[in-house]
N, C-alpha and C positions, 0 to 999 in steps of 0.2 A: 229393172229400169222401165219406167213408163215412157211412152212415145210423146205424150203431151203433158207439159207442166202448166197448171192453171194458176195464174197470179191474180190475187184479188184482195180487197180490203175486208177485214173480218166482218164489217157491217153488211157486206154483200154475200155472206156465206150461202144463204138460201138460193140466191140466183146462180151462184157458182155451182152449187150442187146440182141444180136442174140442168144447167148447160153441160156439166161433166157427164151426167147420165145419158144425155142425148148424144154427146160425142162418142161415148162408149158404144152406143147402138150403131154408130157408123163404122165400128170395127177398130177404133183406136183404144189403146190403154191410156188412162188419164190419171195423173197424180194431182189430187186437189184437197183431200182431207188431211189436214196437217196433224196427223197423229204422231205421238212419240213412239219410236221403236225401242224396245228394251235394250239397254246397254248403250244407247246413243242419246245425245242431247238434242234438244229441239232445233237449235241453229245448225248443227251438223247434218241433220236429216234434210233440212231445207236446202242447204248448200249442195249436198250430194245430188239430190233430185234435180235441182236447177241446172247443175253442170252436166248431168247425164241425159236429160231429156232431149229428144230430137227436135222438139218444137216447143216454144213457150208462148202461151196465149195470155195476154194481159187484159183484164177487164177494166176499162177506164170508167170511173163513176165519180159522183160528187165526193165520195170518200177516198177513192184510190188516188185521185190527182193530188191529194194533200198527204198521201202516205209515203214516207221516205222508203219504206220497205218495198212497196210496189214499184217505185221509180228505180230503186237499185236493181230489183229483179229484171225490170224492163231493160235497163242499161246493160246488164250482164248478157241478156239474151241478144240484144242488138249487136254487142261486140262479137258474138259467136255467129251472127247472121241467121238466127232461128226465131226472131220475134214476129209474132202475128198479133197485132193489137185489135181490140174490139171495143166499141163504144156502147155502154149500157145506160148512160145518162147523157143528157144534152149539156155537156161541159166543155170548157176550153182545155185542150190537152197541155201537158207540160211542154215547154218550148222545144226541147230537143226531139220530141216525137211528133211534132205537127206536120212534118213533111211526109210522113209515112201513110200509105194507103191503109185505111182503117175500116173494118167491117162495122156496119151500122146495125146494132141490135137494140136501139132505143125503142121501147114499146113491144119488143118481141114477146110472143106468148107461147114459146116452146114449139112453134110450128116448124117442122124440118124443111118445109118448102119455102119458108120466108127468104126473101132475097138476101138480106144481111147474113143470115145463117149459112146460106149457100156460098156467099163470098168468103165467110170464115172457113168453111170446109175446104174451099178451093185453095186458100192460103196455107192451111195446115198440110193438105196433100202435096202442095208444091214444095214446101219446105222439107217434108219428110222424104219425098222422092228426089229432091235436088233439082227440080225443074222450076223455071220461072212461072209464077202464077199468071193467069189471064188477067188483062186489065179490065177492071170494072169501074163504072162511075159510082163512087160512093158518096152519098149526100154529106155535105160538110155540116158540122155542128152549127146551130143558130149563132148569128154574129152578135145579136143584141143581148147576150147574157149579162147578168149583173156580175161584176167582177168579184171573185171570191177572195176574201182577205187571206194573205199569207202571214202566219204568225210565228214562223220559225225564226231562229236567231238571225241577226243582221247578216252575218257572213253566209249563212245558209240561204237567205233570201237572195243575196247577190249571186250565189252559185246557181240557184234555180233560174234566175233571170238570164244568165249567160249560157245556160244549158247543161250545167254540170250536175244539178240537183244537189242534194246534201249527202252524196255517197261518201265523201271524205270523212264523215263523222265517225266511222269505224264502230258503229253500234255493235254491242255485244251479240245481238241477234244474228250478225253476219260473221261470226267467228268461223274460220275455215275448218274443214275436217283435218284431224291429225294425220301425219304421214303414216304412222303405224296403226295397227288394228285397235279400235277402241276397246279397252278392257271392260269386262262385265263388272258393274259396280252395284253396291247394295241398293235394294229398292228404296230404303229409307232415305239415303243420301240423294239418289236420283230423283225421287219424288219431290223433295225439298228444293233441289236445284231447279228442276223443271218448272215448279210453281213460281219460283222467284223470276225466272226468265219470262214466263208468261205475264207476270205482273208488270215487268219492265216493258214488255211489248205493248201491253194495253196502255200504259202511261205515255209512251212515245206516240202512239196513235192519237191520244187525247190532245196532243199539242196543237193540232189543227182546229180543235173545237173550243177548248178552254185552257189557255196556256197556264194561267195561275193554278187551276185545279191540277193540271198535269205535273207542274213543278212540285206541288204539295204531295202528289202521289209518288213521284220519283224519290222525294225526300223520305217518305214513309218506307219505300222499298229499301232505302239505305239502312234504316233501323232494323228491318227484317233480315237483311243480309248480315248485319252485325250479330244478330241473335243466332243465325245459322253458323257463323264463324266461331261461336262459342263451342259448338259441337264438332266443327271441322276446321280447327285453326291451321292445319297444315295442308289444306286443300287449295292449290293455286287457282283453280277455276273460280272458287268463291271470292278470292281476293281480286281476281281480274274483273269479275262481275261487279263488285263493289266499286272498282276503279271506273268502269264505264257509267255506272249510275251517278257517281259524283261528278264525272265529266259532263254528263247530260244536264245536270242541274246548272253547272257553270255555263254551259253553252246556251242553255235556253232562257237564262234569267237576266240577260242584259236589259237594263232599264227597269227591272223589277226589284232586284236586290242591290245592295250597296256594293261598290267595288271591292271593299274589304271582305264582305261576306262571300262574294263570288270567288275571291282568291282562296278563301278557306276551303271551298269545295274542290278547287283545282289542286290544292295541296293534298287533300284527302285522296284524290284520284292518283296523283303521283306516288304517294306512299303505298297505295293499294297495288298499283302495277309493280312497284319495286318489290313488294312482298311476294307477289305472284312469281316474279322472275327469280327471286332468291330461292323459292321452293322448286321452281321448274324453269331453268334458263332456256329451255326449248319451247316455251309456251308462246306460240305465234300470236295469239290474240293479245296477250299482255304486251308483247313487243309493239304491236300496232297501236294499242292504247297508249303506251308510253310515247309513241310518235305523235299522237294527237295532243298529249299534254305539252310536249316540247314545242309543237307548232303554236299552241296558244301562248306559250312563254316567249315566242319569237325566236327560238333557236332552230332555224330551218335546216341547217346542215345535220344536226343531231337527229332531228325528226326524220329526215330522209334515210338516215342510217338505220333507224329503228324499223321503218317501213320495209327497207331492203331485207333486213333480217327476217321479218315476218314472211316476206315472199320467198326467201331462200328456204325457210323451214317448211314451207308448203309446196315447194317446187313450182312456185309462181301461181298456184291455184288458190288465190285469195283476192277476189275482185275488189273488196272494200279497201284492202291495202294498196292495190294499184291506183284506185281513185284518190286515196289519201295522199299518196306520194306525188301523183300528178298535180294535185292542188298545191302542195307545198312548193313544188318546182315552179309553178306558174306565179305564185306569190313572190317567191324568191327572185324570179326574173322580172318582176314588176308588171306582169301581165294582168294581175288582179291586185286590188288594194287590200292590204292586210287590215283586218278588223277583228279583234278578239272579242 
């Protein structure tokens, strides 16, 4: 278990690497290099490290403010009270994180004596030791920044605006770790699965830059998953991954594809999650994905039931399911307007 979990957009990997090495020189163990551990899937490793870390440092940049993964990781850390944010680009932070004191690393040149870096270290030390950090005057981001376009789906945009982000999406990348020990799987199967997950990760990150291109990539990923299923027809994880990919096309394509075409993708998602649950009724990720489908179909009570099953199967250790359930409840109660 590392003391510090470093959350960043993949475009900022070099800057994250530099910061991680300098933090390590300060005496902390840092988890930042998202390597796949043998016998575990990419999302399981991230989930485990995120939940186990004593402190989570989120690097806010032009890329990460538009990354649903980074916002989800930041929200999970905030819920645990272990979040230490740092600004590496002059950008406006996501709404729900703007009230937090943020270390200013804009223009930082790896100098350990830099005021912003010292503020970051103070925050990390305070979180790990359990003491309140000293109050520092942190320069606010420039106010006259050009507004960055949000190109996520309409409901996702609404959620970002009200401070929920798009955590409800239940992305496959946030599948929780299984309750039992992960079995050792063949390298061939593992390599294929991990490659498909990485491709989906890249496509989702692309949504903030080129929505049309991202949708085409997600659609291509669906074809690749179908090919994999020819070799692993009885693998529930591949079926669930296909379900999330199809759901992501549905969710991201409003205004770009016809209503009929989008419904076809939602139908594929439903069938894929049903297949996964037929093969493994205890698959928490598939239950949460089915909850997403039911939500889009307007069946809120059934959606909540699926999210509750996902949480029960993981002893409540499934942040995405918690956010998904909360969203459904707010929509059901009329606090948020439903928009599929």
